[in-house]
N, C-alpha and C positions, 0 to 999 in steps of 0.2 A: 792673101789679102793683107793689106796694111793694118797693123795693130790698132791704129786710131779709128778704123772703121768697124771694129768688132762690136762697139756699142750699138750700131745700127740694128743688129739682130733683134734685141728686145725693144729698142726705141721706136721702131716703126709701128708695131701693133699698139704700143703704149700711147703713141701720139694719136693713133686712130681712136682709141678708147677715150682719151681726153676730149678730143674734138666732138665726138658723138655724144658724150655725156654733157658737155657744156653748151653745145649749140642748140639744144632743145628741139622744138618742132621744126625749126628752120631746116634741119637736115633729114626730116622724115622721108623725103622722096629719093634722096641719094645716099643716105647713111649706110645702107647695106652694101652699096657699091664701094664706098670708101673703106669700110671695114674689110671687104674682100681684097681690095687692092693693097692694103697695108699688109695683110697676111701673105699675099703673093709676093710683095716686095721683100719681105723678110725671107721667104723661100729662095728668091733670087740671090740675095746676099749670102745665104747659107750655101747655095750651089757654087757661087764664085769662090767662097772660102774653101769648099771641098776640093775643087779642081786645083786651087792654089796649093792646098795641102798635099795633093798627089804629086806635085812637082818637086817636093822636098824629100830628103831621106827620112827614114822612120823616126830617128831620134831628134830630128830638127823640125818636126811637123807641128808641135805645140806652139800656140801663139798666146802671149800674155800681155795685158795692158792694165795699168793702174789709172783709173779715171780721176780720183781725188782722194784726199785723206778724209776718212769718214768718222772714225772714233778715236781721236787722240786723247785718251784718258789715262794719265799716270802711266802705269805699266802696260795698259792695254792700248796697243796701237794697231788699228784696223784700217786698211785702205779699201776703198770701193774698187775692187779689182775683178777682172774677168779673164778667163782662160778658155781657149778652144783647142782641145786635143782630140785624139782619135775617139775617145769615149763620148765626150760632149758633142762631137760632130755627128755621131750616129743619132743622138737625141735631137739635135738641132734640125737635121734633115727630116726626121720622122715628125716632129712637132709642127714644123712649118709646112711640110708637104701634105701630110694627112690633114692637118688643121686647115690648110687652104681649100682642100677638096670639101671639107665639111662646111666651110664658109659658103662655097659655091652651091652646095646642096641646100643650104639653109635659105638661100635666096628664093627658091621655089617652095620649100617646106613652110616657111614663115611668111609667105607672100600676103596672106590675108590677116595677119596678126597686127593689131594696132600698135603693139610695142616692139615692132621689128627693129627700129633704130637702137633702142635700148638693148635688145638681144645681141646685136652685132657689137655694140660697145663692150658688153660683158665677154663675148667671145674673144675680142681683141685683148682685153685685160687678162683673160686666162692665158692666151699665148704669151703675152709679155712676161707674166709671172713665171710660167713654166720655163721659158728661155733663160730668164735670170737665174732660176734655180740650177739649171744644168751648166750654165756658163760661169758660175761663181768660182773664184779661186780661194775662197775661205768659207768657213762655216757660217759666219754672220751674214754675208751676202746670200749664201744659200738659204739661210733661215728667212731672209726677207722675201725671196721668191717662194719659199715654202708656205709662208703665211699668206702671200698674195694669191697663191693657188687656192688656199682654203677659203679666202674671201670670195674669189671669183666663183668657186664651186657653189658656195652658199647662195650667191646672187642668181646663178643659172638654174640650180635645182629648184629654188623658190621663185623662178621667173613668173609663173602664174600664181602669185602670192595670194590672189583673191580666193583660191581654193584652199581650204583648211588643210587638206592632205599634203599639198605642196609646201605650204609654210611649215608644217610639222616636220616634213622630210628634210627640208633645208636646215632647220634648227638641229635636228638629230645629227645630220652629217657634220655640222659645225661643232657641236658639243663633243661628239666622239673623236673627231680629229684633234680637238684641243687636248684631249688626254694624251694622244701620241705626241703632240707638239711639246708637251712638258718634258718628254723624254729627250728630245733634241736640245731643248734649252738647258736642261741639267747636264747633258753630255758636254755642252760647250763650257759650262762652268768648271767641270772636272778637267777638261782639256786645258783651260787657261791656268788652273791651279797646278797642273802637272807639267805642262810644257811652256807656260808663259806666253802662249800664242794660240790662236784658233785658225791660223793659216794652214792650208793643206800641206804645203811643203815642210813647214816647221814641225807640225804634228806627226806627219808620217816619218820624217827623219828621226824624231826623238822617240818614236814608239818602241824600238828595240831596247832602249835604256829604261823604259818604264816597267813597273811591276806587272806581273800577269793579272793580279787582282784588279788593278786600276784599269788595265785594258779590257778585262772582262766586263767591268762595270760600264765603261764607255760603250762597248759593243752591245750590251743588252739594252742600254738606254737608246742607242741608235735603232736597235731592232724594234723597240716600242714605238718609236716615231714611224718607222717603216710600216708597222702593222696598221697604224691609223690611216696613213695615206693610201696604202695598197690594199686596204680592206682584208687584212689577214686576221685569223683567229688570235686573240679574242676581241679585236676591234673591227669586226667585219659587218656588224649589224646595220650600218648606215647604207650599204651598197644597194640592196634591193629597193629601199625606199627612195633612193636617188632617181629612180625611174619616173618619178612624178614630174621631172623637168621635161622640156621638149626633147624629142628623140635625137636631134643633132647633139644635144648636150651629152646624152648617153654615149654616143659615138666618140665624142671628144674626151670625156672623162675616162671611159672604159677602154680606149684603144691607144691613144697617142700621148696622153698627158698624165692626169692626176694619179691613176693607180700604178703607173710605172715609176713614180717618183721614189717609192720605197726601194725598189730594185736598184735604181740608180744610186741611192744613198748607200746601200750595202756594198755595191760594187766599187763605188768611188772610195769608200772607207776600207777597201780591201787590206791595206797594210796593217790596220788595227785588228781586223778579224783574223788575218793570217797568223798573228801572234797569240791568239786567244782561242784554243780549241773549244772551250766551254761556250763562248759567244757564237762560234760557228755552229756548234751543236744546236744551240737555241734556234738559229736561223733555219737549219735543216728540219728540225721538229715542227716549227711553225709552218714551213712550206709543205711538209708531208701531210700534216693534219688538215691544212686548208685546202689542198688540192682534192682530197677526198670529201671534205666538208661541202665545198661548193658543188662538186659533181653530184653528190647525193641530193642536194637541194634542187639542182637543175632537173633531175629526173622527175620531179613531182610538180613543177610549176606549169600552169596553164596559160599564164600571161607571157606572151612571147618576149617582151623586154626583160621581165624578171628571170626567165629561163636563161637569156643571154647574159644577164648580170651575174647569175650564179656561175655561169661558165667562165666569166672573167675572173671571178674569185678563184676558181680552180686553176685556170691557166697561169695566173700570177703566182699561185702556189708552186707550180712547176719551176717558175723562174727563181723564186726564193729558195727552193730546195737546191737548185743548181748553184746559185750564188753562195749558199752555205757550204758547198763543197770546196770553196776556195779556188785557187788557180786552175784546178781541174774543171771547174764549172762556170767561171765568170763569163767566158766568151760565149758559151752555149746559153747562158741565161739571157745575155743581150741578144743573141741570135733569135731566140724564141720571142723575146720582147718585140723585136723588129717585125718578124713575120706575123706575130699576133696583131701588131698595129694595122697591118693590111687587112687580114681576113676578119678581124673582129670589128673594125670600122665598117667594112663592107657589109657584114652581117647586121649591124645596128642600122645602117642606112637602108638596107633591104627591109628590115622590120618597119622602119619609118615609111617606106614606100607601100608596104602592105597596109599599114594603118591609114595612110593617105587614101588608099583605094577602098578601105572598109569603114569609112566614116569614123576613124579613130578608135575602132574596136581593137582591143589587145588580147582578148580571150581566144586562144587557138581552137577551142572547141566550137567556135562560131566561124571558122574559116573553112578550108577544104576545097580542093579542085581549082586552085587559083593559078596553076601553071600555064593554062591555056589563055587566061585573061591578062596575066602579067608576065609576058615572056621574058622581058629583059630582067625584071626583078627575080624571076625564077632562076634564070641562068646564072646571074651574078651571085645570088644568094647560094645557089647550089655549089658554085666554085669555092665560096668561102666555107661552106659546109664540108666539102671534101678536104680542104686545107686544115681545118681545125681538128678533124677526126684522125688525120695522119695518113691519108691515102697517097701513095707515091704516084706521080712526082710532084705533088703539090707542096706548098711552102711548109705547112705544119708537120709534114712527114719528116723532113730533114731536121728541123729544130727540136721537135719533141723526141724524136728517135735518138738524137745525140744526148739529151738529158737522161733518157732511160739507160743508154749505154754507160754514161758516167756514173750513174747510180749503181749499176751492177758491178762496175769496175772498182768500187770501193773495197771489194773483197770481204771475205768472212761473213759473219752474221749480219753486220750492218749493210753490206752490199746486197745480200739476199732480201732483207727487209725493205730497203729503199727501192730496189728494183721491182719487187712485187707491188709496192704501193704505186709506183709510177705506171706499171702495167695495168693495175686495177683502175687507176684514174683514166687511162686511155680507153679501156673498155666501157666505163661509165660515160665518158665523153661521146663515144660512138653511139651509145644508146640514146642519150637525151637529145643529141643533135639530130639523129635520125628521126626521133619522135617529133621534133620541131618541124623537120622537112615534111614528114608524112601528114601531120595534122594541118599544116598550112597549105601545101601545094597539091596534095593527092587526096584520093577518096571522094566521097560524096560532098556536095555543096551544102554547108550547114548554116549559111548566113541568113540574116533576116530578109523577108521579101522586099522591103523597101531599100535594100542595099544594092548598089550598082557598081561593082568593082571595075576599075579602069587603070591603065598603066600611068605611071607618073610622067611629068614633063621631062624634056631632055636635060634641063638644068639640074634635075635630081638624078636621072639615070646615068648621065655622063660621069660624075664622080664614082658612081657604083661600078661602072665598067673599068675605070682606071684602077680602082682598088682590087677588082677581080684579077687584073693582070698581075698585080703584086702578089695576090694569093696563090697564083699559079707559079710564078717564076722566082720569087724572092729567095726561097729556101735553097734551091739549087745554085743560085748565084752566090750566096754566102758560103756554101759548103765547097764549091768548086775550087780546088787547089788550096783549101783551108784559108780562103780569102779573108773572111771576117776574123778568124783566129790570128792570122798574121797582122792584120790591120790593128787589132786591139792589143797585141803583145807588148808594145812599149808602155802601155798603161796598166794592164791587168797581169802581165807576166805570162810566161810560157809554162806548160806542163806536159811532161812526157811520161805518163804512168804506164803501168803494165795493163794489158788487156786481159782481165780475168775471165770474161765471157766473150767469145768471138762476136764481132759486130753482126755477122750474118745470122747468128743464132738469136741475138736480141731483136733484130729486124723481123725475123720469122715469127718470134713469139708475139711481138707487138701487132703484126698484121693478123695473126690468128685471133688475138684478143679483140681487136677492132672489128674483125668480121663477125665474131660472136655477138658483140654489142649491137651491130647493125642487124644481124639476123633476129635477135630477140626482140628488138624494137619493131622490125617488120612483122613478126608474128603477132605482137601485141596491138599494133596500130594500123596495119594494112590488111590483115586477115580477119580482123574483128571490127564490128561497128563501133564508132566513137560516140558515146552519149554526149548530149549537149551540156550536161552538168556532170561534174566529177562524181564518181560513185562513192558512196559513204562507207560501204563495207570493205575496208582496205586494211593493210597491215599496220602495225604500230609504227614501223619505220616510215611508211608513206605519210602517215599523219604527222609524224615529227618533221619530215622533210617539208611538208606543206607549211609548217609553222617555223621554217628556217632552222630546224634542229634545236628549237627553243633558245636560240641565241639571245633574243630580247629578254626572255624569262630568266635566263641565267645571269645576264647583266643586271637585271633588276634585283634578283635575289642576292647576288654576290657583291654588287657595288652600290646600286641606287638606294635600296632600303637600309643597309648598314650605314651608308653615307648620310641618309636622312636622320637615322637615329643619332649618329655622331653629331650632326649639326644641331639637332634639338638639345642634345646634352650640353654642347658647348654654349648654346644660347642660354640655357638654364643656368649654367655655371657663370656666365657673364652677367646675367641679370641679378641672380640671387647671391652669387659669390663675389665677383670682382666689383660689380656695381653696388652690392650690399655693403662691402667694406668701405668703399668710397663715400657712399651716401650716409652710412652710419657714422663715419668719422666727421663728416660735415654736420650731421645732426647733433652729435655730441658737443662739438665746438660751439655750434649755434646755441644750444641749451645752456652751456656753461656761461657763455658771454651774456646771454639774456639775464641770468641770475646775478652775475657779477655787476652788470650794468645798474642793478637796483641800488647798489652801494653809492653810486654817483648821483645823489638826489639833487644837488645844487643848493641845499640849505646850509647856512653857516653853523647853526647849532649842531647839525649832524656831523659836520667836519670837526667842530670843537670837541664833541663827545668822542669821536674817533681818536683825535689827538690825545685827549685825556686818558682814554682807555689804553692806548698804545704806550704812553708815558708811564702809566701805572704798572703795566705789565713788565716794561723794561726795568723799572725801579725794583719791582718784586723779584725779578730774576737776579738782579745784581745783589740784592740783599740775601737771597737764598744762597748764592754762590759764596758770599762773604761768610755767612754763618757756617756753611758746609766746610 
């Protein structure tokens, strides 16, 4: 693809967003079609670029273009530049491909919503921002896309802003992400102070000459940013609440775009993390904790969308853990990201189809027996289920299995610990996803008498079928001949480490753990009657999981309340201290001037008396000096 056409990738959906937002009700009847065409057009551009990239050698595939000089400020010279290399190409195809399918699905899902035009405008804006993020050739342009994604997510999560819960959820996502965004902003300040630039090429070339402490600081700041966007501990609390938005938003945020931005940032900044073991350790720890954190929460959720949201948190944890392992894990983190894009988008769209059939009911305890009434949804959702739990030969088996292998191959105690964590996560995933399948599609029918389940229209089931194909075939395609590893090698490097634990042993262990998770869920939810309300007599862990492992309470205790106390203390200091000094000085001067002003009475006799008194004092002083 000609470098001058690279800007079309984000420009097409951005144009769609601008037209739909500015045209008002004039475009109500065709706005959804325009938004979908713009998304598909961007996908076509990405496809053309991909095939053009295939025709060049590995080290000649990257495409760069400088659109204009953006920030010429003294020593800070930043061009508005884009680059399309093997890493950003993976994201461009995923964002535009899955994003286009979500647009098509939304035509049917939002058919009766009066704000459909506005919804498609926000979808287009989301795609444009995410594409700008992954196509940037420097951190400032990346930051522009990063903030654009935050804005679009706020608009989409709070799309039904008339609902207080939706407005609160949007605000919560916005505020939590701003905490992470500060990490990226400060990281750029440190980069400029250290390298004199925030361009990828200059920063990565200068990283070997920088001190390890500086690189660790940059890496941890970037990790903070990644935690916000990718909903990793401790900035994960916004993700479950984000389900207040329309279901296509959940598919877009949790599969193809926003939550993958943090993984992209870590992988793109690999040259920094590779030189800082402490920063890499931080990424690994965050990923390991989050994959278990999300999996445990997913086991206790009755809301189908919130169960899938917790699953996303856990699966992104796998990706972060792999990215924290450096060159050994970068390619597998991206592999799982891509396969996750297919099966998780399919699962969320399937959940939307179920909600469409059940009058927007989200409680799985009021589902049951839907497989015969929603055959297409059942099959496509089932294929996504088999992919996410890691059943061969579905996509998730290949990508997650590779991460488990890499974790074990770290060797020593760390390898055993990380491998065990990833295996435990696989078992929990199998449990909670089997629970979702059984409660939704099997067992007795538990819905309300006035509910009449029905299959979704073709405009909704069509994208679900295409995503199901990706859930089946994507993993094997990426693994065959180390295709994805070889593709990404020019960007993320190659790694040829020792195989500490044979791959066959790891695969066998993973399958045994998955089978155990499926079996336990079958015993709990297929062999027993499912009550319409969640039982109260449960373990402390279940109670904690239902409350998101007290993530909100922890944030409130650790950050919100101390922050409130600090703010009130600063306000008191400002009012009584700083303002007291300023106002006291003004009052002192005002009082003195008022008293001095009385001397200036305007009477000649007063001035004559003052002159006489002054002269007498001077004469007395001179006489005293003379006598002395």
